[in-house]
C-alpha positions as CSV (number, residue, x, y, z in Angstrom):
1,M,-9.8,19.1,-20.0
2,A,-7.3,17.0,-18.1
3,I,-8.0,16.3,-14.4
4,D,-5.2,15.6,-12.1
5,T,-6.3,12.7,-10.0
6,V,-4.9,9.4,-8.8
7,E,-6.6,6.5,-10.7
8,T,-7.8,3.8,-8.4
9,I,-7.9,0.5,-10.1
10,S,-11.1,-1.5,-9.4
11,R,-9.4,-4.8,-8.3
12,K,-10.0,-6.5,-5.0
13,K,-6.5,-8.0,-4.8
14,A,-3.3,-6.4,-5.7
15,R,-0.7,-8.0,-7.9
16,L,3.1,-8.1,-7.5
17,G,4.5,-4.6,-8.2
18,D,1.2,-2.7,-7.7
19,I,1.1,0.4,-5.6
20,I,-1.4,0.3,-2.8
21,E,-2.8,2.8,-0.3
22,F,-3.8,1.9,3.2
23,T,-4.5,3.5,6.6
24,R,-2.5,3.1,9.8
25,R,-3.0,5.2,13.0
26,K,-5.4,7.5,11.1
27,R,-2.9,8.3,8.3
28,N,-2.7,7.1,4.7
29,Y,0.4,5.3,3.5
30,R,1.5,3.9,0.1
31,G,3.6,1.0,-0.7
32,K,4.8,-1.3,-3.4
33,V,3.5,-4.9,-3.3
34,I,6.5,-7.2,-3.0
35,M,4.7,-10.5,-2.1
36,V,1.1,-11.6,-2.5
37,R,-0.4,-14.2,0.0
38,E,-4.0,-15.6,0.2
39,N,-5.3,-13.1,2.7
40,S,-2.7,-10.3,2.6
41,V,0.2,-8.6,0.8
42,M,3.6,-7.6,1.9
43,I,4.6,-4.0,0.9
44,Q,7.6,-1.9,0.9
45,F,6.8,1.7,1.9
46,L,7.4,4.3,-0.8
47,S,8.6,6.9,1.6
48,I,11.7,6.1,3.6
49,L,10.3,8.0,6.6
50,D,7.0,6.1,6.9
51,H,8.3,3.1,8.8
52,I,10.2,5.4,11.1
53,E,7.1,7.4,11.9
54,L,5.2,4.2,12.6
55,D,8.1,2.9,14.8
56,Y,8.7,-0.2,12.6
57,E,12.0,-2.0,12.5
58,N,12.1,-2.1,8.7
59,N,10.4,-0.5,5.7
60,R,8.1,-3.5,5.0
61,T,4.7,-4.5,6.5
62,I,1.8,-6.8,5.9
63,V,-1.6,-5.5,4.8
64,S,-4.8,-7.5,4.7
65,H,-6.7,-7.6,1.3
66,K,-9.6,-6.0,3.1
67,N,-7.6,-2.9,4.2
68,Y,-6.2,-1.4,1.0
69,K,-7.1,0.0,-2.4
70,V,-4.9,-0.5,-5.5
71,V,-3.7,2.9,-6.7
72,C,-1.7,1.9,-9.8
């Protein structure tokens, strides 16, 4: 029997190209990791509307390693 779920990878730090999920303003967002730093990652939102909803100037943001989970 196949179960339709999103597999969460049990890694503490994301790698370049990973998809992560994080929460901002009580809503979950997803993004692709485009840069990895010591304490955080830079992501590009997967949905083109997310950065508009958050009132960000562009479709990228920084997320601390403590504040996301690796989705795939």
